[in-house]
DSSP file (Angstrom, degrees, kcal/mol; ACC not computed):
  #  RESIDUE AA STRUCTURE BP1 BP2  ACC     N-H-->O    O-->H-N    N-H-->O    O-->H-N    TCO  KAPPA ALPHA  PHI   PSI    X-CA   Y-CA   Z-CA
    1    1 A X              0   0    0      0, 0.0     2,-0.1     0, 0.0     0, 0.0   0.000 360.0 360.0 360.0 138.7   91.8   -9.6 -129.7
    2    2 A X     >  -     0   0    0      1,-0.1     4,-2.0     4,-0.0     5,-0.1  -0.326 360.0-109.0 -81.0 167.4   93.0   -6.2 -130.8
    3    3 A X  H  > S+     0   0    0      1,-0.2     4,-2.1     2,-0.2     5,-0.2   0.865 117.7  54.2 -64.9 -36.7   93.5   -5.2 -134.4
    4    4 A X  H  > S+     0   0    0      1,-0.2     4,-2.0     2,-0.2    -1,-0.2   0.890 108.0  49.7 -65.4 -40.2   97.4   -5.2 -134.0
    5    5 A X  H  > S+     0   0    0      2,-0.2     4,-2.4     1,-0.2    -1,-0.2   0.892 109.5  51.6 -66.6 -38.8   97.4   -8.8 -132.7
    6    6 A X  H  X S+     0   0    0     -4,-2.0     4,-2.5     2,-0.2    -2,-0.2   0.915 108.7  50.9 -63.2 -42.1   95.1  -10.0 -135.6
    7    7 A X  H  X S+     0   0    0     -4,-2.1     4,-2.4     2,-0.2    -1,-0.2   0.906 110.3  50.2 -62.7 -41.0   97.5   -8.4 -138.2
    8    8 A X  H  X S+     0   0    0     -4,-2.0     4,-2.6     1,-0.2    -2,-0.2   0.938 111.3  48.0 -62.1 -46.4  100.5  -10.2 -136.5
    9    9 A X  H  X S+     0   0    0     -4,-2.4     4,-2.5     2,-0.2    -2,-0.2   0.897 111.5  49.7 -63.3 -40.5   98.7  -13.5 -136.6
   10   10 A X  H  X S+     0   0    0     -4,-2.5     4,-2.4     2,-0.2    -1,-0.2   0.922 111.8  49.1 -63.6 -43.4   97.7  -13.1 -140.3
   11   11 A X  H  X S+     0   0    0     -4,-2.4     4,-2.2    -5,-0.2    -2,-0.2   0.920 112.4  47.5 -63.0 -43.6  101.3  -12.2 -141.1
   12   12 A X  H  X S+     0   0    0     -4,-2.6     4,-2.3     2,-0.2    -2,-0.2   0.889 112.3  49.2 -65.2 -39.9  102.6  -15.2 -139.3
   13   13 A X  H  X S+     0   0    0     -4,-2.5     4,-2.4     2,-0.2    -1,-0.2   0.890 111.0  50.2 -66.9 -38.9  100.1  -17.6 -140.9
   14   14 A X  H  X S+     0   0    0     -4,-2.4     4,-2.3     2,-0.2    -2,-0.2   0.909 111.0  49.0 -64.7 -41.4  100.9  -16.2 -144.4
   15   15 A X  H  X S+     0   0    0     -4,-2.2     4,-2.2     2,-0.2    -2,-0.2   0.899 111.5  50.0 -64.5 -39.8  104.7  -16.7 -143.7
   16   16 A X  H  X S+     0   0    0     -4,-2.3     4,-2.4     2,-0.2    -2,-0.2   0.905 110.2  50.2 -64.0 -41.6  104.0  -20.3 -142.5
   17   17 A X  H  X S+     0   0    0     -4,-2.4     4,-2.1     1,-0.2    -2,-0.2   0.898 111.1  48.3 -64.8 -41.1  101.9  -20.9 -145.7
   18   18 A X  H  X S+     0   0    0     -4,-2.3     4,-2.0     2,-0.2    -1,-0.2   0.893 111.3  50.8 -67.2 -38.5  104.7  -19.6 -148.0
   19   19 A X  H  X S+     0   0    0     -4,-2.2     4,-1.7     2,-0.2    -2,-0.2   0.927 111.4  47.8 -63.6 -44.8  107.3  -21.7 -146.1
   20   20 A X  H  X S+     0   0    0     -4,-2.4     4,-2.3     1,-0.2    -2,-0.2   0.884 111.3  50.3 -64.9 -38.2  105.2  -24.9 -146.5
   21   21 A X  H  X S+     0   0    0     -4,-2.1     4,-2.6     1,-0.2    -1,-0.2   0.866 109.0  52.1 -68.6 -33.9  104.6  -24.2 -150.2
   22   22 A X  H  < S+     0   0    0     -4,-2.0    -1,-0.2     2,-0.2    -2,-0.2   0.847 111.4  48.0 -68.4 -32.6  108.3  -23.7 -150.7
   23   23 A X  H  < S+     0   0    0     -4,-1.7     3,-0.5    -5,-0.2    -2,-0.2   0.904 116.0  42.5 -71.8 -41.9  109.0  -27.0 -149.1
   24   24 A X  H  < S+     0   0    0     -4,-2.3     2,-0.5     1,-0.3    -2,-0.2   0.886 125.8  32.3 -73.5 -39.2  106.3  -28.8 -151.1
   25   25 A X     <  +     0   0    0     -4,-2.6    -1,-0.3    -5,-0.2    -2,-0.1  -0.647  69.7 147.3-119.5  72.7  107.2  -27.2 -154.5
   26   26 A X        +     0   0    0     -3,-0.5     2,-0.2    -2,-0.5    -1,-0.1   0.640  38.0 104.8 -84.4 -13.1  111.0  -26.6 -154.4
   27   27 A X        -     0   0    0      1,-0.0     2,-0.3     0, 0.0     0, 0.0  -0.494  54.1-157.7 -78.3 131.6  111.8  -27.1 -158.1
   28   28 A X        -     0   0    0     -2,-0.2     2,-0.2     2,-0.0    -2,-0.1  -0.802  15.7-126.3-100.8 147.1  112.5  -24.0 -160.2
   29   29 A X     >  -     0   0    0     -2,-0.3     4,-1.6     1,-0.1     3,-0.4  -0.566  27.9-110.1 -83.9 159.1  112.0  -24.0 -163.9
   30   30 A X  H  > S+     0   0    0      1,-0.2     4,-1.8     2,-0.2     5,-0.2   0.830 119.0  57.8 -59.8 -31.0  115.0  -22.8 -166.1
   31   31 A X  H  > S+     0   0    0      1,-0.2     4,-2.0     2,-0.2    -1,-0.2   0.904 104.4  50.4 -65.4 -39.9  113.1  -19.7 -167.0
   32   32 A X  H  > S+     0   0    0     -3,-0.4     4,-2.6     1,-0.2    -1,-0.2   0.866 106.9  54.9 -67.0 -35.4  112.7  -18.8 -163.3
   33   33 A X  H  X S+     0   0    0     -4,-1.6     4,-2.3     2,-0.2    -1,-0.2   0.901 109.0  47.7 -64.1 -40.3  116.5  -19.2 -162.7
   34   34 A X  H  X S+     0   0    0     -4,-1.8     4,-2.4     2,-0.2    -1,-0.2   0.889 111.3  51.1 -66.9 -38.0  117.2  -16.8 -165.6
   35   35 A X  H  X S+     0   0    0     -4,-2.0     4,-2.0     2,-0.2    -2,-0.2   0.925 111.3  47.4 -64.7 -43.7  114.7  -14.3 -164.2
   36   36 A X  H  X S+     0   0    0     -4,-2.6     4,-2.5     1,-0.2    -2,-0.2   0.900 112.3  50.5 -63.7 -40.4  116.3  -14.5 -160.7
   37   37 A X  H  < S+     0   0    0     -4,-2.3    -1,-0.2     1,-0.2    -2,-0.2   0.886 111.9  46.8 -65.6 -38.4  119.8  -14.1 -162.2
   38   38 A X  H  < S+     0   0    0     -4,-2.4    -1,-0.2     1,-0.2    -2,-0.2   0.823 113.9  48.4 -74.1 -29.1  118.7  -11.0 -164.2
   39   39 A X  H  < S+     0   0    0     -4,-2.0     2,-0.8     1,-0.2    -2,-0.2   0.887 112.5  50.1 -75.8 -38.9  117.0   -9.5 -161.1
   40   40 A X    ><  -     0   0    0     -4,-2.5     3,-1.0    -5,-0.2    -1,-0.2  -0.846  64.9-176.3-103.5 100.2  120.0  -10.1 -158.8
   41   41 A X  T 3  S+     0   0    0     -2,-0.8    -1,-0.1     1,-0.2    -4,-0.1   0.718  79.9  64.4 -70.5 -18.8  123.1   -8.8 -160.6
   42   42 A X  T 3  S+     0   0    0      1,-0.1     2,-0.7     2,-0.1    -1,-0.2   0.728  92.3  70.2 -75.0 -21.0  125.4  -10.0 -157.7
   43   43 A X  S <  S-     0   0    0     -3,-1.0    -3,-0.1    -6,-0.2    -1,-0.1  -0.866  80.8-144.3-100.5 113.0  124.5  -13.6 -158.5
   44   44 A X        -     0   0    0     -2,-0.7     3,-0.1     1,-0.1    -2,-0.1  -0.341  34.4 -86.9 -71.3 157.3  126.0  -14.8 -161.8
   45   45 A X        -     0   0    0      1,-0.1     2,-0.2    -8,-0.1    -1,-0.1  -0.370  50.2-105.3 -63.7 143.5  124.1  -17.2 -164.0
   46   46 A X        -     0   0    0      1,-0.1    -1,-0.1     2,-0.1    -9,-0.0  -0.508  18.2-153.1 -73.9 132.2  124.7  -20.8 -163.1
   47   47 A X        +     0   0    0     -2,-0.2     2,-0.3    -3,-0.1    -1,-0.1   0.574  68.9  96.7 -79.3  -7.9  126.9  -22.8 -165.5
   48   48 A X        -     0   0    0      4,-0.1     2,-0.2     3,-0.0    -2,-0.1  -0.598  54.3-168.1 -87.4 141.5  125.2  -26.0 -164.5
   49   49 A X     >  -     0   0    0     -2,-0.3     4,-2.1     1,-0.1     5,-0.2  -0.694  41.2 -98.4-113.1 173.3  122.4  -27.5 -166.4
   50   50 A X  H  > S+     0   0    0     -2,-0.2     4,-2.4     1,-0.2     5,-0.2   0.871 123.3  53.6 -61.5 -35.4  120.1  -30.4 -165.4
   51   51 A X  H  > S+     0   0    0      2,-0.2     4,-2.5     1,-0.2    -1,-0.2   0.923 108.6  47.4 -67.0 -42.7  122.2  -32.8 -167.4
   52   52 A X  H  > S+     0   0    0      2,-0.2     4,-2.4     1,-0.2    -1,-0.2   0.879 112.7  50.0 -67.1 -35.1  125.5  -31.8 -165.7
   53   53 A X  H  X S+     0   0    0     -4,-2.1     4,-2.2     2,-0.2    -1,-0.2   0.927 111.7  47.5 -67.3 -43.2  123.9  -32.0 -162.3
   54   54 A X  H  X S+     0   0    0     -4,-2.4     4,-0.6     1,-0.2    -2,-0.2   0.900 113.0  49.2 -63.2 -39.7  122.5  -35.4 -163.0
   55   55 A X  H >< S+     0   0    0     -4,-2.5     3,-0.6     1,-0.2    -1,-0.2   0.901 111.5  49.2 -66.8 -40.2  125.9  -36.6 -164.3
   56   56 A X  H 3< S+     0   0    0     -4,-2.4    -2,-0.2     1,-0.2    -1,-0.2   0.868 117.8  39.5 -67.6 -36.3  127.7  -35.2 -161.2
   57   57 A X  H 3< S+     0   0    0     -4,-2.2    -1,-0.2    -5,-0.2    -2,-0.2   0.370  88.6 115.4 -97.5   5.6  125.4  -36.9 -158.8
   58   58 A X  S << S-     0   0    0     -4,-0.6     2,-0.3    -3,-0.6    -3,-0.0  -0.386  84.5 -87.5 -69.5 154.4  124.9  -40.1 -160.7
   59   59 A X        -     0   0    0      1,-0.1    -1,-0.1    -2,-0.1     3,-0.1  -0.478  48.2-131.3 -65.2 121.0  126.3  -43.2 -158.9
   60   60 A X        -     0   0    0     -2,-0.3    -1,-0.1     1,-0.1     2,-0.1  -0.331  26.3 -97.9 -72.3 156.8  130.0  -43.6 -159.8
   61   61 A X    >>  -     0   0    0      1,-0.1     4,-0.7    -2,-0.0     3,-0.6  -0.376  26.9-120.9 -71.3 154.8  131.3  -46.9 -161.0
   62   62 A X  T 34 S+     0   0    0      1,-0.2     3,-0.2     2,-0.2    -1,-0.1   0.721 108.8  64.1 -70.5 -21.1  133.1  -49.1 -158.4
   63   63 A X  T 34 S+     0   0    0      1,-0.2    -1,-0.2     3,-0.0    -3,-0.0   0.848  98.9  53.3 -70.0 -33.4  136.3  -49.0 -160.5
   64   64 A X  T <4 S+     0   0    0     -3,-0.6     2,-0.5     2,-0.1    -1,-0.2   0.737  92.5  84.0 -77.6 -22.0  136.8  -45.3 -160.1
   65   65 A X  S  < S-     0   0    0     -4,-0.7     2,-0.1    -3,-0.2     3,-0.0  -0.695  72.2-142.2 -87.0 125.5  136.5  -45.3 -156.3
   66   66 A X        -     0   0    0     -2,-0.5     2,-0.7     1,-0.1    -2,-0.1  -0.458  31.9 -96.4 -77.4 158.8  139.7  -46.1 -154.3
   67   67 A X        +     0   0    0     -2,-0.1     2,-0.5     2,-0.0    -1,-0.1  -0.667  50.3 178.9 -76.5 115.2  139.5  -48.1 -151.2
   68   68 A X        -     0   0    0     -2,-0.7     2,-0.8     4,-0.0     3,-0.1  -0.981  22.2-149.4-123.5 127.5  139.4  -45.7 -148.3
   69   69 A X    >   -     0   0    0     -2,-0.5     3,-1.5     1,-0.2    -2,-0.0  -0.844   5.6-164.4 -94.7 109.0  139.2  -46.7 -144.7
   70   70 A X  T 3  S+     0   0    0     -2,-0.8    -1,-0.2     1,-0.3     0, 0.0   0.740  91.1  43.8 -67.7 -19.2  137.3  -43.9 -142.9
   71   71 A X  T 3  S+     0   0    0     -3,-0.1    -1,-0.3     2,-0.0     3,-0.1   0.264  89.0 118.9-106.9  11.2  138.4  -45.3 -139.5
   72   72 A X  S <  S-     0   0    0     -3,-1.5     2,-0.1     1,-0.1    -4,-0.0  -0.212  77.0 -77.5 -71.3 166.9  142.0  -46.0 -140.5
   73   73 A X        -     0   0    0      1,-0.0     2,-0.3     0, 0.0    -1,-0.1  -0.364  46.5-159.8 -67.7 144.5  144.9  -44.3 -138.7
   74   74 A X        +     0   0    0     -3,-0.1     2,-0.3    -2,-0.1     3,-0.0  -0.923  19.3 153.5-122.1 149.1  145.7  -40.7 -139.7
   75   75 A X        -     0   0    0     -2,-0.3     4,-0.1     2,-0.2     0, 0.0  -0.981  50.7-112.4-164.4 172.0  148.9  -38.8 -139.2
   76   76 A X  S    S+     0   0    0     -2,-0.3     2,-0.1     2,-0.1    -1,-0.1   0.685  88.6  87.7 -85.8 -20.2  151.0  -35.9 -140.4
   77   77 A X  S    S-     0   0    0      1,-0.1    -2,-0.2    -3,-0.0     3,-0.1  -0.457  88.3-101.0 -82.1 154.1  153.8  -38.2 -141.7
   78   78 A X        -     0   0    0     -2,-0.1    -1,-0.1     1,-0.1     3,-0.1  -0.374  45.7 -98.8 -67.6 149.3  153.9  -39.7 -145.1
   79   79 A X        -     0   0    0      1,-0.1    -1,-0.1    -4,-0.1     3,-0.1  -0.323  48.3 -91.8 -66.5 155.3  152.8  -43.3 -145.4
   80   80 A X        -     0   0    0      1,-0.1    -1,-0.1    -3,-0.1    -3,-0.0  -0.273  53.6 -86.4 -65.3 155.1  155.6  -45.8 -145.5
   81   81 A X        -     0   0    0      1,-0.1    -1,-0.1    -3,-0.1     4,-0.1  -0.305  27.6-144.8 -63.7 145.5  156.8  -46.8 -149.0
   82   82 A X  S    S+     0   0    0     -3,-0.1     2,-0.3     2,-0.1    -1,-0.1   0.714  78.6  80.9 -84.6 -20.1  154.9  -49.7 -150.6
   83   83 A X  S    S-     0   0    0      1,-0.1     2,-0.1     0, 0.0    -2,-0.1  -0.648  91.3-107.6 -85.6 142.8  157.9  -51.1 -152.3
   84   84 A X        -     0   0    0     -2,-0.3     2,-0.5     1,-0.1    -1,-0.1  -0.394  30.0-120.1 -68.9 146.4  160.2  -53.3 -150.2
   85   85 A X        -     0   0    0     -4,-0.1     2,-0.5    -2,-0.1    -1,-0.1  -0.763  24.2-152.3 -88.7 126.8  163.5  -51.9 -149.2
   86   86 A X        -     0   0    0     -2,-0.5     2,-0.6     2,-0.0    -1,-0.0  -0.877   4.0-158.9-103.7 126.6  166.5  -53.9 -150.5
   87   87 A X        -     0   0    0     -2,-0.5     2,-0.3     2,-0.0    -2,-0.0  -0.919  13.6-139.1-107.5 121.4  169.7  -53.8 -148.5
   88   88 A X        -     0   0    0     -2,-0.6     2,-0.4     1,-0.0    -2,-0.0  -0.594  16.4-158.9 -79.7 136.3  172.8  -54.8 -150.4
   89   89 A X        -     0   0    0     -2,-0.3     2,-0.3     2,-0.0    -1,-0.0  -0.907   6.1-141.5-115.3 145.6  175.3  -56.9 -148.6
   90   90 A X        -     0   0    0     -2,-0.4     4,-0.1     2,-0.2     0, 0.0  -0.723  12.5-135.4-103.9 156.7  178.9  -57.3 -149.4
   91   91 A X  S    S+     0   0    0     -2,-0.3     2,-0.3     2,-0.1    -1,-0.1   0.628  81.3  91.6 -84.6 -13.1  180.9  -60.4 -149.2
   92   92 A X  S    S-     0   0    0      1,-0.1    -2,-0.2     0, 0.0     2,-0.1  -0.662  84.8-115.1 -83.4 136.3  183.9  -58.7 -147.6
   93   93 A X        -     0   0    0     -2,-0.3     2,-0.4     1,-0.1    -2,-0.1  -0.406  25.7-122.1 -70.2 145.4  183.8  -58.7 -143.8
   94   94 A X        -     0   0    0     -4,-0.1     2,-0.3    -2,-0.1    -1,-0.1  -0.737  25.7-120.1 -88.6 131.6  183.5  -55.3 -142.1
   95   95 A X        -     0   0    0     -2,-0.4     2,-0.3     1,-0.1    -1,-0.0  -0.534  23.0-129.0 -73.7 132.1  186.2  -54.5 -139.7
   96   96 A X        -     0   0    0     -2,-0.3    -1,-0.1     1,-0.1     2,-0.0  -0.624  29.5-110.3 -78.0 136.5  185.1  -53.9 -136.2
   97   97 A X        -     0   0    0     -2,-0.3     3,-0.1     1,-0.1    -1,-0.1  -0.360  34.0-115.3 -67.2 150.0  186.4  -50.7 -134.8
   98   98 A X        -     0   0    0      1,-0.2     3,-0.1    -3,-0.0    -1,-0.1  -0.009  53.3 -56.3 -71.4-176.7  188.9  -51.0 -132.0
   99   99 A X        -     0   0    0      1,-0.1    -1,-0.2    60,-0.1     3,-0.1  -0.267  69.2 -91.9 -62.4 151.5  188.3  -49.8 -128.5
  100  100 A X        -     0   0    0     -3,-0.1    -1,-0.1     1,-0.1     3,-0.1  -0.334  47.3-105.5 -63.5 143.6  187.4  -46.2 -128.0
  101  101 A X        -     0   0    0      1,-0.1    -1,-0.1    -3,-0.1     2,-0.1  -0.280  43.8 -88.9 -68.4 159.6  190.3  -43.9 -127.5
  102  102 A X        -     0   0    0      1,-0.1    -1,-0.1    -3,-0.1     3,-0.1  -0.388  44.7-113.9 -67.2 142.9  190.9  -42.5 -124.0
  103  103 A X        -     0   0    0      1,-0.1     3,-0.1    -3,-0.1    -1,-0.1  -0.309  46.3 -79.6 -70.4 163.2  189.0  -39.3 -123.2
  104  104 A X        -     0   0    0      1,-0.1    -1,-0.1     2,-0.1     2,-0.1  -0.288  61.1 -86.8 -62.0 151.4  191.1  -36.1 -122.6
  105  105 A X        -     0   0    0     59,-0.2    -1,-0.1     1,-0.1    59,-0.0  -0.370  32.2-156.1 -62.7 130.9  192.6  -35.9 -119.2
  106  106 A X        +     0   0    0     -3,-0.1    20,-0.4    -2,-0.1     2,-0.3   0.315  60.2 103.0 -89.8  10.4  190.2  -34.3 -116.7
  107  107 A X        -     0   0    0     18,-0.1     2,-0.4    16,-0.0    18,-0.2  -0.648  51.6-160.9-101.1 150.7  193.0  -33.1 -114.4
  108  108 A X  E     -A  124   0A   0     16,-2.0    16,-2.5    -2,-0.3     2,-0.3  -0.986  27.7-115.3-125.1 139.4  194.6  -29.7 -113.9
  109  109 A X  E     +A  123   0A   0     -2,-0.4    14,-0.2    14,-0.2     3,-0.1  -0.559  36.2 168.6 -73.9 130.5  198.0  -29.2 -112.2
  110  110 A X  E     -     0   0A   0     12,-3.0     2,-0.3     1,-0.4    13,-0.2   0.676  56.2 -52.9-113.6 -31.0  197.7  -27.3 -108.9
  111  111 A X  E     -A  122   0A   0     11,-1.4    11,-3.5     2,-0.0    -1,-0.4  -0.961  42.9-125.6 170.6 174.5  201.2  -27.7 -107.4
  112  112 A X  E     -A  121   0A   0     -2,-0.3     2,-0.3     9,-0.2     9,-0.2  -0.951  16.9-176.8-143.4 162.9  204.0  -30.0 -106.4
  113  113 A X  E     -A  120   0A   0      7,-2.6     7,-3.3    -2,-0.3     2,-0.6  -0.989  27.9-121.1-157.8 150.5  206.1  -30.8 -103.3
  114  114 A X  E     -A  119   0A   0     -2,-0.3     2,-0.5     5,-0.2     5,-0.2  -0.882  28.8-174.8 -95.7 122.6  209.0  -32.9 -102.2
  115  115 A X  E >  S-A  118   0A   0      3,-3.5     3,-1.6    -2,-0.6    -2,-0.0  -0.917  72.1 -30.2-123.1 104.6  208.0  -35.2  -99.3
  116  116 A X  T 3  S-     0   0    0     -2,-0.5    -1,-0.1     1,-0.3     3,-0.1   0.884 125.0 -48.8  55.9  42.9  210.8  -37.2  -97.8
  117  117 A X  T 3  S+     0   0    0      1,-0.2     2,-0.4     0, 0.0    -1,-0.3   0.386 119.2 110.5  81.7  -4.3  212.6  -37.3 -101.2
  118  118 A X  E <   -A  115   0A   0     -3,-1.6    -3,-3.5    15,-0.0     2,-0.3  -0.879  69.9-122.9-106.5 136.3  209.5  -38.4 -103.0
  119  119 A X  E     -A  114   0A   0     -2,-0.4     2,-0.4    -5,-0.2    15,-0.3  -0.609  25.6-167.4 -80.0 131.8  207.7  -36.0 -105.4
  120  120 A X  E     -A  113   0A   0     -7,-3.3    -7,-2.6    -2,-0.3     2,-0.4  -0.971   2.4-161.4-119.5 133.8  204.0  -35.3 -104.6
  121  121 A X  E     -AB 112 132A   0     11,-2.4    11,-2.9    -2,-0.4     2,-0.5  -0.941   9.3-144.1-120.1 138.6  201.8  -33.6 -107.1
  122  122 A X  E     +AB 111 131A   0    -11,-3.5   -12,-3.0    -2,-0.4   -11,-1.4  -0.889  23.7 179.2-102.4 125.0  198.5  -31.9 -106.4
  123  123 A X  E     -AB 109 130A   0      7,-2.9     7,-3.4    -2,-0.5     2,-0.4  -0.918  16.6-147.2-124.0 149.5  195.8  -32.2 -109.1
  124  124 A X  E     -AB 108 129A   0    -16,-2.5   -16,-2.0    -2,-0.3     2,-0.4  -0.935   8.8-172.9-116.1 144.3  192.3  -31.0 -109.4
  125  125 A X  E >   - B   0 128A   0      3,-2.5     3,-1.8    -2,-0.4     2,-0.5  -0.872  69.9 -54.5-133.4  98.1  189.4  -32.7 -111.1
  126  126 A X  T 3  S-     0   0    0     -2,-0.4   -18,-0.0   -20,-0.4     0, 0.0  -0.591 123.0 -20.5  66.7-119.2  186.4  -30.5 -111.2
  127  127 A X  T 3  S+     0   0    0     -2,-0.5     2,-0.3    -3,-0.1    -1,-0.3   0.173 120.1  97.4-106.4  17.1  185.9  -29.6 -107.5
  128  128 A X  E <   -B  125   0A   0     -3,-1.8    -3,-2.5     2,-0.0     2,-0.4  -0.799  61.5-147.0-102.7 148.4  187.9  -32.6 -106.2
  129  129 A X  E     -B  124   0A   0     -2,-0.3     2,-0.4    -5,-0.2    -5,-0.2  -0.950  11.7-165.3-115.7 134.8  191.5  -32.4 -105.1
  130  130 A X  E     -B  123   0A   0     -7,-3.4    -7,-2.9    -2,-0.4     2,-0.6  -0.965  11.9-157.5-122.2 135.7  193.9  -35.4 -105.6
  131  131 A X  E     -B  122   0A   0     -2,-0.4     2,-0.3    -9,-0.2    -9,-0.2  -0.960  28.8-173.2-107.9 114.9  197.3  -35.8 -104.0
  132  132 A X  E     +B  121   0A   0    -11,-2.9   -11,-2.4    -2,-0.6     2,-0.3  -0.845  19.8 175.9-120.8 149.3  199.3  -38.3 -106.3
  133  133 A X    >   -     0   0    0     -2,-0.3     3,-1.9   -13,-0.2    11,-0.2  -0.768  56.0 -60.9-128.9 176.3  202.6  -40.1 -106.2
  134  134 A X  T 3  S+     0   0    0    -15,-0.3    11,-0.2    -2,-0.3    12,-0.1  -0.462 126.8  19.7 -62.7 128.7  204.0  -42.7 -108.7
  135  135 A X  T 3  S+     0   0    0      9,-3.1    -1,-0.3     1,-0.3     2,-0.2   0.409  87.8 146.4  91.9   0.0  201.6  -45.7 -108.8
  136  136 A X    <   -     0   0    0     -3,-1.9     8,-2.7     8,-0.2     2,-0.4  -0.506  42.1-139.3 -73.7 134.8  198.6  -43.8 -107.4
  137  137 A X  E     -C  143   0B   0      6,-0.2     2,-0.6    -2,-0.2     6,-0.2  -0.798  10.0-159.1 -90.8 133.0  195.2  -44.9 -108.7
  138  138 A X  E >>  -C  142   0B   0      4,-3.1     4,-1.8    -2,-0.4     3,-1.0  -0.936  62.3 -46.9-114.1 108.7  192.7  -42.1 -109.3
  139  139 A X  T 34 S-     0   0    0     -2,-0.6     0, 0.0     1,-0.2     0, 0.0  -0.392  96.7 -58.0  64.8-146.1  189.2  -43.5 -109.3
  140  140 A X  T 34 S+     0   0    0     -3,-0.1    -1,-0.2    -2,-0.1     3,-0.1   0.263 131.4  56.5-111.3   9.7  188.9  -46.6 -111.4
  141  141 A X  T <4 S+     0   0    0     -3,-1.0    16,-2.9     1,-0.2     2,-0.3   0.749  97.5  47.3-113.2 -29.9  190.1  -45.1 -114.6
  142  142 A X  E  <  -CD 138 156B   0     -4,-1.8    -4,-3.1    14,-0.2     2,-0.4  -0.891  47.8-173.7-125.5 147.3  193.5  -43.6 -114.2
  143  143 A X  E     -CD 137 155B   0     12,-1.4    12,-2.3    -2,-0.3     2,-0.7  -0.999  27.2-128.8-134.6 132.8  196.9  -44.6 -112.7
  144  144 A X  E     + D   0 154B   0     -8,-2.7    -9,-3.1    -2,-0.4    10,-0.2  -0.725  29.0 176.8 -81.0 116.5  199.9  -42.3 -112.3
  145  145 A X  E     -     0   0B   0      8,-2.4     2,-0.3    -2,-0.7    -1,-0.2   0.906  60.7  -2.6 -90.1 -46.8  202.8  -44.3 -113.9
  146  146 A X  E     - D   0 153B   0      7,-1.0     7,-2.6   -12,-0.1     2,-0.5  -0.993  53.5-144.7-146.1 153.2  205.7  -41.8 -113.6
  147  147 A X  E     - D   0 152B   0     -2,-0.3     2,-0.2     5,-0.2     5,-0.2  -0.972  23.9-179.7-118.6 115.2  206.3  -38.2 -112.5
  148  148 A X        -     0   0    0      3,-2.6    -2,-0.0    -2,-0.5    19,-0.0  -0.648  41.9-107.1-105.4 165.0  208.9  -36.3 -114.5
  149  149 A X  S    S+     0   0    0     -2,-0.2    21,-0.2     1,-0.2     3,-0.1   0.825 118.6  29.9 -63.4 -29.1  210.0  -32.7 -113.9
  150  150 A X  S    S+     0   0    0      1,-0.2    17,-3.1    19,-0.1     2,-0.3   0.546 127.5  13.2-110.2  -8.9  208.1  -31.5 -117.0
  151  151 A X  E     - E   0 166B   0     15,-0.3    -3,-2.6    13,-0.0     2,-0.4  -0.996  58.8-128.4-161.1 161.0  205.1  -33.9 -117.3
  152  152 A X  E     -DE 147 165B   0     13,-2.4    13,-2.4    -2,-0.3     2,-0.5  -0.904  22.0-143.4-109.8 142.3  203.1  -36.6 -115.6
  153  153 A X  E     -DE 146 164B   0     -7,-2.6    -8,-2.4    -2,-0.4    -7,-1.0  -0.927  19.1-174.1-108.6 131.1  202.4  -39.9 -117.3
  154  154 A X  E     -DE 144 163B   0      9,-3.6     9,-2.6    -2,-0.5     2,-0.5  -0.855  17.3-144.0-117.2 153.9  199.0  -41.6 -116.8
  155  155 A X  E     -DE 143 162B   0    -12,-2.3   -12,-1.4    -2,-0.3     2,-0.9  -0.987  14.4-140.1-115.8 124.2  197.6  -45.0 -117.9
  156  156 A X  E >>> -DE 142 161B   0      5,-3.3     4,-2.9    -2,-0.5     3,-0.8  -0.758  18.5-153.6 -81.9 108.7  194.0  -45.1 -118.9
  157  157 A X  T 345S+     0   0    0    -16,-2.9    -1,-0.2    -2,-0.9   -15,-0.1   0.806  82.9  59.3 -63.4 -37.7  193.1  -48.4 -117.3
  158  158 A X  T 345S+     0   0    0    -17,-0.3    -1,-0.2     1,-0.2   -16,-0.1   0.862 127.6  15.4 -61.7 -32.8  190.1  -49.5 -119.5
  159  159 A X  T <45S-     0   0    0     -3,-0.8    -2,-0.2     2,-0.1    -1,-0.2   0.584  96.1-124.8-114.7 -13.8  192.3  -49.4 -122.7
  160  160 A X  T  <5 +     0   0    0     -4,-2.9    -3,-0.2     1,-0.3     2,-0.2   0.590  56.2 154.5  78.9  10.0  195.8  -49.4 -121.3
  161  161 A X  E   < -E  156   0B   0     -5,-0.7    -5,-3.3    -6,-0.1     2,-0.3  -0.485  40.5-129.1 -75.8 140.6  196.5  -46.2 -123.3
  162  162 A X  E     -E  155   0B   0     -7,-0.2     2,-0.3    -2,-0.2    -7,-0.2  -0.721  27.9-179.6 -91.8 139.2  199.3  -43.8 -122.0
  163  163 A X  E     -E  154   0B   0     -9,-2.6    -9,-3.6    -2,-0.3     2,-0.4  -0.960  12.3-147.7-135.3 153.8  198.6  -40.1 -121.6
  164  164 A X  E     -E  153   0B   0     -2,-0.3     2,-0.5   -11,-0.2   -11,-0.2  -0.937   3.8-156.9-126.1 148.3  200.7  -37.2 -120.5
  165  165 A X  E     -E  152   0B   0    -13,-2.4   -13,-2.4    -2,-0.4     2,-0.1  -0.984  24.2-131.5-120.8 118.6  199.9  -34.0 -118.6
  166  166 A X  E     -E  151   0B   0     -2,-0.5     2,-0.3   -15,-0.2   -15,-0.3  -0.437  20.6-156.4 -71.2 141.4  202.4  -31.2 -119.1
  167  167 A X        -     0   0    0    -17,-3.1     3,-0.1    -2,-0.1     2,-0.0  -0.859  22.8-104.5-114.5 151.1  203.6  -29.4 -116.0
  168  168 A X        -     0   0    0     -2,-0.3     3,-0.1     1,-0.1    -1,-0.0  -0.359  55.5 -79.7 -68.7 158.1  205.0  -25.9 -115.7
  169  169 A X        -     0   0    0      1,-0.1     2,-0.2   -19,-0.0    -1,-0.1  -0.288  52.1-109.6 -59.7 139.9  208.8  -25.7 -115.3
  170  170 A X        -     0   0    0    -21,-0.2     2,-0.4    -3,-0.1    -1,-0.1  -0.505  26.8-132.5 -73.7 137.8  209.9  -26.3 -111.7
  171  171 A X              0   0    0     -2,-0.2    -1,-0.1     1,-0.1    -3,-0.0  -0.764 360.0 360.0 -91.0 135.3  211.2  -23.3 -109.8
  172  172 A X              0   0    0     -2,-0.4    -1,-0.1     0, 0.0    -2,-0.0   0.388 360.0 360.0-107.3 360.0  214.5  -23.8 -108.0
């Protein structure tokens, strides 16, 4: 073995011996802690004493510990209230709302024509075209009841409500 290898082995054995001695004898005396603190200005002196450490790590009483389930459900929402929710009821009956009102008419006037003395009106609904006369059913919701020169009257079949669609003035 060369001299360099022997020096390395001696250094490694010395480091191993110091590590083992630090493991076997880890307790510092209070004097040594003050010496270390005075040698290392970056490390402030410890405010803890042996009594405070013993008090902090002493077994706490069972009264002070809350019941915590480490495997219980976790979530971001707040837990539900622990008090029961009371709903007040009134003795007066609540009126049920009537049927929903008819939606606005989905039709647009496109034109009109006289066919054998009967007025025919052309309506558009989206991309569909309807040719209507008096009494014509449009889908299952609307029925044309009357055709006047200035407006059309519809009946919304689910509720029976009457609706009108204004027409432009007729040209003569």
